[in-house]
C-alpha positions in Angstrom: 0.1 0.0 0.1 2.7 2.2 0.7 4.5 1.4 -2.5 1.2 2.4 -4.1 0.9 5.8 -2.5 4.8 6.3 -3.2 4.3 5.6 -6.7 1.1 8.0 -7.5 2.8 10.7 -5.2 5.6 10.5 -8.3 2.8 10.3 -10.7 1.2 13.4 -9.6 3.9 15.3 -9.0 5.1 14.6 -12.5 1.9 15.4 -14.4 1.5 18.5 -12.2 5.2 19.4 -13.1 4.4 18.8 -17.2 1.4 21.1 -16.9 3.0 23.6 -15.5 5.9 23.7 -17.8 3.3 23.8 -20.6 1.6 26.5 -19.0 4.9 28.8 -18.7 5.5 27.8 -22.6 2.0 29.3 -23.9 2.4 32.1 -21.6 5.6 32.9 -23.0 4.7 32.4 -26.1 1.5 34.6 -25.5 3.3 37.4 -24.4 5.1 37.4 -28.0 2.1 37.4 -30.0 -0.5 40.4 -31.1 -0.3 43.6 -33.1 2.9 44.3 -31.9 5.2 41.2 -31.7 7.7 41.1 -29.2 10.7 38.7 -29.5 10.9 35.8 -26.8 14.6 37.0 -25.7 13.0 41.1 -25.4 10.2 39.5 -23.3 12.1 37.7 -21.2 14.7 40.6 -20.2 11.8 43.0 -19.8 10.2 40.4 -17.1 13.4 40.0 -15.4 14.1 43.8 -15.4 11.1 44.3 -13.3 12.6 41.9 -10.6 15.6 43.8 -10.7 18.0 41.9 -13.1 19.9 42.9 -16.4 19.0 46.6 -15.8 22.0 47.2 -18.1 20.3 45.5 -21.4 18.4 48.0 -23.3 15.4 47.0 -24.8 12.6 49.1 -26.9 10.5 51.3 -25.2 7.3 50.5 -27.2 8.0 46.7 -26.1 8.1 47.8 -22.2 4.9 49.4 -22.8 2.8 47.1 -24.4 3.8 44.3 -21.9 3.8 46.5 -18.9 0.5 47.7 -19.5 -1.6 45.4 -21.7 -0.1 41.8 -22.1 1.4 40.8 -18.5 -1.9 42.5 -16.8 -3.9 40.2 -19.2 -2.2 37.3 -18.9 -2.3 37.5 -15.5 -5.8 37.9 -15.3 -6.4 35.2 -17.9 -4.4 32.6 -15.6 -6.3 33.7 -12.6 -9.4 33.4 -14.0 -8.5 29.9 -15.9 -7.6 28.5 -12.7 -10.4 29.6 -10.5 -13.1 28.1 -13.1 -11.3 25.2 -13.2 -11.0 24.2 -9.7 -14.4 25.6 -8.9 -15.5 23.0 -11.9 -13.4 20.0 -10.3 -14.9 20.7 -6.8 -18.8 21.1 -8.1 -18.3 17.8 -9.4 -16.9 16.2 -6.6 -19.3 17.4 -4.9 -22.3 16.2 -6.6 -20.2 13.3 -8.2 -21.4 13.7 -11.3 -19.2 14.8 -14.8 -22.1 17.0 -16.5 -22.0 19.8 -12.9 -20.2 23.0 -13.8 -20.6 26.5 -12.4 -22.7 28.0 -15.6 -24.6 24.9 -15.9 -26.1 25.3 -11.8 -26.5 29.1 -12.5 -23.6 30.7 -10.6 -22.2 32.3 -13.9 -25.8 33.6 -14.9 -26.5 35.0 -11.3 -23.2 36.8 -11.3 -23.5 38.2 -15.0 -27.1 39.7 -14.3 -26.3 40.9 -10.6 -23.4 43.0 -12.6 -25.4 43.7 -15.4 -28.3 45.1 -13.0 -25.4 47.1 -11.1 -24.1 48.4 -14.1 -27.1 49.7 -15.9 -29.2 50.7 -12.5 -26.8 51.5 -9.9 -23.0 52.3 -11.8 -23.9 55.8 -12.6 -24.1 57.4 -9.5 -21.5 55.5 -7.9 -19.2 56.2 -10.5 -19.7 60.3 -10.1 -18.0 59.2 -6.2 -15.3 57.5 -7.0 -14.1 54.9 -9.7 -12.0 52.5 -7.1 -15.6 52.1 -5.3 -17.3 51.0 -8.7 -14.3 48.4 -9.4 -14.1 47.2 -6.1 -17.9 46.4 -6.1 -18.2 44.5 -8.8 -16.6 41.1 -7.7 -18.8 41.5 -4.5 -22.1 41.9 -6.5 -21.0 39.0 -9.2 -20.0 37.0 -5.8 -23.6 37.4 -4.2 -25.6 37.1 -7.4 -23.7 34.1 -7.8 -24.3 32.8 -4.6 -28.1 33.7 -4.5 -28.4 31.5 -8.1 -26.5 28.7 -6.5 -28.6 28.7 -3.3 -31.9 28.5 -5.2 -30.7 26.0 -7.5 -29.7 24.1 -4.3 -32.7 24.3 -2.7 -35.0 23.4 -5.3 -32.7 20.3 -6.1 -32.7 19.1 -2.6 -35.2 16.3 -2.0 -35.4 14.4 1.5 -31.9 16.2 2.6 -30.1 15.0 -0.9 -29.1 16.9 -4.1 -31.2 15.2 -7.0 -28.8 15.7 -9.6 -31.0 15.6 -12.9 -33.6 18.1 -10.8 -30.2 20.5 -9.9 -29.0 20.9 -13.8 -32.4 21.5 -15.1 -33.1 23.9 -12.3 -29.4 25.3 -13.3 -30.7 25.8 -16.9 -33.7 27.6 -16.1 -32.0 30.2 -13.7 -29.6 31.0 -16.5 -32.5 31.1 -18.9 -34.0 33.6 -16.1 -30.4 35.8 -15.5 -30.2 35.8 -19.4 -33.8 37.7 -19.7 -32.8 40.0 -16.7 -29.6 40.8 -18.7 -31.9 41.4 -21.9 -34.7 43.6 -20.0 -31.7 45.8 -18.4 -30.7 46.5 -22.5 -34.0 48.4 -22.5 -32.7 50.9 -19.9 -29.3 51.2 -20.8 -27.6 54.3 -22.2 -24.9 53.8 -25.7 -22.2 53.4 -22.9 -23.9 50.5 -21.2 -25.3 49.1 -24.4 -21.6 48.6 -25.7 -20.7 46.4 -22.3 -23.4 43.9 -23.3 -21.4 41.8 -25.3 -18.7 41.8 -22.7 -20.9 40.2 -20.1 -22.5 38.2 -22.6 -19.7 36.4 -24.4 -16.7 37.0 -22.3 -13.9 39.3 -22.9 -10.8 39.1 -20.9 -9.2 43.0 -22.7 -10.3 44.8 -19.9 -7.4 43.8 -17.5 -5.3 46.5 -15.2 -3.2 46.5 -12.4 -5.7 48.5 -10.3 -8.4 45.5 -11.1 -6.0 42.7 -10.3 -5.2 44.3 -7.0 -8.5 44.1 -6.0 -9.9 40.6 -7.1 -6.6 38.5 -7.4 -6.6 38.0 -3.8 -10.0 36.5 -3.9 -9.5 34.7 -6.4 -6.6 32.8 -4.9 -7.7 32.5 -1.8 -10.8 30.8 -2.8 -8.6 28.7 -5.4 -6.6 27.7 -2.6 -9.7 27.2 -0.2 -11.2 24.3 -2.3 -7.7 22.7 -2.6 -7.9 21.8 1.4 -11.3 19.6 0.5 -9.5 17.1 -1.6 -9.8 14.4 0.7 -13.2 15.3 1.9 -14.2 15.3 -1.8 -12.5 12.0 -2.2 -14.8 10.4 0.8 -17.6 12.1 -1.1 -17.0 9.9 -3.9 -18.2 6.8 -2.1 -21.5 8.2 -1.5 -22.6 10.6 1.5 -23.2 8.3 4.2 -20.2 6.4 3.8 -18.1 9.7 3.8 -20.0 10.9 7.1 -19.0 7.2 8.6 -15.4 8.2 8.3 -15.6 11.2 9.7 -16.2 14.1 6.4 -19.2 16.6 7.9 -21.1 16.6 4.6 -23.1 19.5 5.1 -20.6 21.4 6.1 -18.4 20.7 3.3 -21.0 21.5 0.9 -21.7 25.0 2.1 -17.9 25.9 2.1 -17.3 24.5 -1.4 -20.2 26.0 -2.8 -19.3 29.5 -1.0 -16.0 29.4 -2.5 -16.9 28.3 -6.0 -19.7 31.0 -6.1 -16.5 33.4 -4.7 -14.5 32.4 -7.1 -16.8 32.2 -10.6 -18.5 35.3 -9.0 -15.1 37.1 -9.2 -14.0 36.1 -12.5 -17.5 37.2 -14.1 -17.0 40.3 -12.7 -13.4 41.1 -14.5 -14.5 39.2 -17.9 -17.9 38.4 -18.3 -19.3 34.6 -18.7 -17.1 32.3 -19.7 -18.1 28.9 -19.7 -16.8 25.6 -20.3 -13.5 25.3 -18.6 -14.9 24.1 -15.5 -16.5 21.4 -17.5 -13.8 20.1 -19.7 -10.5 20.4 -18.1 -11.6 18.4 -14.6 -12.9 15.8 -16.9 -10.0 15.1 -19.2 -7.8 15.0 -16.1 -10.0 12.4 -14.8 -10.2 10.5 -18.2 -6.5 11.2 -18.8 -4.9 10.1 -15.1 -6.8 9.4 -12.4 -10.0 10.5 -10.4 -8.3 11.3 -7.2 -9.0 14.7 -6.2 -5.6 15.6 -4.6 -4.5 15.6 -8.3 -7.5 16.4 -10.0 -7.7 19.7 -8.1 -4.3 21.5 -8.4 -4.3 19.9 -11.9 -7.5 22.0 -12.9 -5.7 24.8 -11.5 -2.9 24.5 -14.2 -5.6 22.9 -16.8 -8.1 25.5 -16.2 -5.6 28.4 -16.9 -3.8 26.2 -19.6 -7.0 26.2 -21.7 -7.9 29.7 -21.1 -4.6 31.2 -22.3 -4.6 28.7 -25.4 -8.6 30.3 -26.3 -7.0 33.8 -25.4 -4.2 33.2 -28.0 -6.5 32.2 -30.6 -9.7 34.8 -29.6 -6.8 37.5 -30.4 -5.1 36.3 -33.5 -8.0 33.7 -35.9 -9.3 37.6 -36.7 -6.6 40.1 -36.6 -6.6 43.2 -36.5 -10.0 42.1 -34.7 -10.7 40.0 -31.7 -13.5 37.5 -30.5 -15.1 37.5 -27.6 -13.6 34.5 -25.3 -16.6 32.9 -24.3 -17.4 32.2 -28.2 -13.9 30.5 -28.6 -14.4 28.2 -25.2 -18.1 27.5 -26.5 -16.8 26.1 -29.7 -14.2 24.1 -27.8 -16.6 22.9 -24.9 -20.0 22.6 -26.6 -19.1 19.7 -28.9 -17.1 18.4 -26.0 -20.1 18.7 -23.3 -22.3 16.9 -26.3 -20.0 14.2 -26.4 -20.0 14.0 -22.6 -24.0 13.8 -22.9 -24.0 11.0 -25.6 -21.4 8.9 -23.2 -23.6 9.3 -20.3 -26.5 8.0 -22.4 -24.5 5.0 -23.3 -24.1 4.0 -20.2 -28.0 4.8 -19.1 -26.6 7.4 -16.6 -29.3 9.5 -18.3 
């Protein structure tokens, strides 16, 4: 048994190292491409200069401005959002013991987006007249509150005799998402021209609004919620055996449910406040990891952080380059990747008589 555990630990380390190196390579590539192409050497020198190294080496001033003000904040935001969506999806799938569950499917993303859009249309202008930083600080909190409320409604409606009915949960999530879409659509009628221009951002997703000021507010929330979910790997492994079995091995099932859902709602809500609705990251990444390797959450959760970041960075590269000089909404790219994958999951579940 100890030998088997040691081998699995080595495998986990090897897999996570491979994902980390892949993410590093894709990030470096992403920093070099765009409207202004920057050589890899100059990217490396500029980044090292930011931490006090190679100050004597001269680099193009335009390269430094593009990296410092546009690409580095964008890539950091992309990594944080992808990681948060990945681990949130993995945690929710583990909690409900179903690979079809993901944050947008159970209403978290829709609730977060509708709360933010309502604030922008009906409350944002008044706050912006006072000070911009309050406006930026309120968006993550409102998105979190909207996502948490939507998730609470879904869980209450899908609860049956103290247990969660997964089929009802998914159907209720679809209904909540439809309601959120209706709220966003109705808000359009009361929006001015500036607010209308943000409509596509919140419905299709956009990573172009990254800035250091937004990251200063949102990054502590995203990092803390993602790290918090990591501590539940053992509890989620126990829950895979069933709620009764998990209870008998010492897991406080209801407490675990509440905390995991709270952290997932926080993570997804803040992500929505930064980049709008981005679907399928939390569905695809955990499932691929389980199928490709194994279902131990001590691997799945950290690997979903790295895999989610990796997938979203790749999607961002596609969004920025495929229709140059324009840019596709990031949600379109992830939907084009994720929708066929989701259909494949449904067909596979149907063949196994899980639906």
